[in-house]
C-alpha positions as CSV (number, residue, x, y, z in Angstrom):
1,M,110.2,91.5,137.6
2,D,109.7,93.2,134.3
3,R,106.1,94.4,134.2
4,S,106.4,95.9,130.7
5,I,106.6,92.4,129.3
6,L,103.4,91.4,131.1
7,I,101.6,94.6,130.0
8,C,102.6,93.9,126.4
9,A,101.4,90.3,126.6
10,L,98.1,91.5,127.9
11,L,97.8,94.1,125.2
12,I,98.6,91.5,122.5
13,F,95.5,89.6,123.6
14,V,93.2,92.5,124.4
15,L,93.8,94.7,121.3
16,P,92.5,92.2,118.7
17,L,89.5,91.4,121.0
18,A,88.7,95.1,121.4
19,T,89.1,95.7,117.6
20,F,86.8,92.8,116.9
21,S,84.2,94.3,119.2
22,V,84.4,97.7,117.5
23,L,84.5,96.3,113.9
24,A,81.6,93.9,114.6
25,L,79.4,96.9,115.3
26,T,80.8,99.4,112.8
27,H,82.4,97.6,109.8
28,R,79.7,98.8,107.4
29,R,80.3,102.4,108.3
30,V,84.1,102.4,108.1
31,P,85.9,102.8,104.8
32,R,87.0,99.5,103.3
33,H,85.0,97.8,106.0
34,G,87.8,98.3,108.5
35,D,90.4,96.0,107.0
36,F,93.2,98.5,107.5
37,I,92.2,98.8,111.2
38,A,92.4,95.1,111.7
39,T,95.7,94.8,109.8
40,G,97.2,97.8,111.6
41,V,96.2,96.4,115.0
42,L,97.9,93.1,114.2
43,G,101.0,94.9,113.0
44,L,101.1,96.6,116.3
45,C,100.7,93.3,118.1
46,L,103.5,91.9,116.0
47,L,105.8,94.8,117.2
48,L,104.8,94.1,120.8
49,A,105.5,90.4,120.3
50,L,108.9,91.2,118.9
51,Y,109.6,93.5,121.9
52,I,108.6,90.6,124.3
53,F,110.9,88.3,122.3
54,V,113.9,90.6,122.6
55,R,113.3,91.2,126.3
56,A,112.5,87.6,127.2
57,R,115.8,86.3,126.1
58,G,117.4,87.2,129.4
59,L,114.6,85.8,131.6
60,S,115.8,83.2,134.0
61,S,112.3,82.3,135.3
62,P,108.8,82.8,133.8
63,L,106.9,86.0,134.6
64,M,103.3,85.5,135.7
65,A,100.3,87.8,136.2
66,N,97.2,86.2,137.6
67,V,93.9,88.0,137.7
68,A,91.2,86.5,140.0
69,F,87.5,87.3,139.4
70,A,84.4,86.0,141.1
71,W,82.6,83.2,139.3
72,L,78.9,82.8,140.0
73,P,78.6,85.3,142.8
74,A,75.8,83.3,144.4
75,M,78.4,80.7,145.4
76,A,80.4,82.5,148.0
77,G,84.2,82.0,148.0
78,K,84.4,80.6,144.5
79,T,86.9,82.3,142.2
80,I,88.5,81.3,138.9
81,L,92.0,82.4,138.2
82,G,93.0,83.5,134.8
83,G,96.2,85.2,133.7
84,V,99.2,85.4,131.5
85,M,102.6,83.7,131.8
86,V,105.6,84.8,129.7
87,D,108.8,82.8,129.2
88,R,111.0,82.3,126.3
89,L,108.8,79.7,124.6
90,T,105.8,82.0,125.0
91,A,107.7,84.8,123.4
92,V,108.5,82.6,120.4
93,M,104.9,81.5,120.1
94,L,103.6,85.0,120.3
95,V,105.9,86.1,117.5
96,V,104.9,83.2,115.3
97,V,101.1,83.6,115.9
98,T,101.1,87.4,115.4
99,L,103.4,87.2,112.3
100,V,101.2,84.5,110.6
101,S,98.0,86.4,111.6
102,F,99.4,89.7,110.3
103,L,100.4,88.1,107.0
104,V,97.0,86.5,106.6
105,H,95.3,89.8,107.3
106,L,97.6,91.6,104.9
107,F,97.2,89.1,102.0
108,S,93.4,88.8,102.6
109,T,92.9,92.5,101.9
110,K,93.5,91.8,98.2
111,Y,92.3,88.2,98.1
112,M,88.9,89.0,99.6
113,E,88.4,92.3,97.6
114,G,85.0,92.6,96.2
115,D,83.4,89.9,98.4
116,I,80.0,90.7,99.8
117,R,81.0,89.6,103.3
118,Y,84.4,91.4,103.3
119,G,83.9,93.2,106.6
120,R,82.4,90.2,108.3
121,Y,85.4,88.1,107.2
122,F,87.9,90.5,108.9
123,C,85.7,90.5,112.1
124,C,85.8,86.7,112.2
125,L,89.5,86.6,111.4
126,L,90.1,88.9,114.4
127,L,88.1,86.7,116.7
128,F,90.0,83.6,115.5
129,T,93.3,85.4,116.0
130,T,92.3,86.4,119.5
131,S,91.5,82.8,120.4
132,M,94.8,81.6,119.0
133,L,96.7,84.3,121.0
134,G,94.9,83.1,124.1
135,W,96.5,79.7,123.6
136,C,100.0,81.1,123.7
137,S,100.3,82.3,127.3
138,P,97.6,81.0,129.7
139,T,98.5,80.3,133.3
140,T,95.7,77.8,134.0
141,S,93.9,75.2,132.0
142,C,90.7,77.1,132.5
143,T,92.1,80.1,130.8
144,C,93.4,77.9,128.0
145,I,90.0,76.2,127.5
146,S,88.0,79.5,127.6
147,S,90.3,81.1,125.0
148,G,90.4,78.0,122.9
149,S,86.7,78.0,122.4
150,W,87.2,79.3,118.9
151,S,84.9,76.7,117.6
152,G,82.2,79.2,118.8
153,C,83.5,81.5,116.0
154,R,81.6,79.4,113.6
155,R,78.3,80.2,115.4
156,I,79.1,83.9,115.6
157,C,80.5,84.3,112.1
């Protein structure tokens, strides 16, 4: 089992989420409202997705990493499984989503220039990208539904 593929797949999901969290709190204090940080992180995610794509060509079966965590600790014995599955289709989807997201971030730096909500736009775009990446490699429908709740982005942004 190739654990480097699973680690890269987890990083592709976690990096934009962590960057969103940081930029949501600091985008007013960062030069250019952090657009270069968001675009750079998605460039890194694109490189990781290309690495997964190259390595996944030789996979005969999907790789899975499940993470179990307690849900509602008052209810003993209840857990919800969430995780990442990587196969050849997942690798293609990760490349497509990260490439399109990277290009949208790159082109938005000039298109949104001068807008009063420039930093907020990039924060919301990172949140949207994170939820789209969550659709690419879930192992359970619960993981898919929780990452697909990007309609909540409208309330946050």
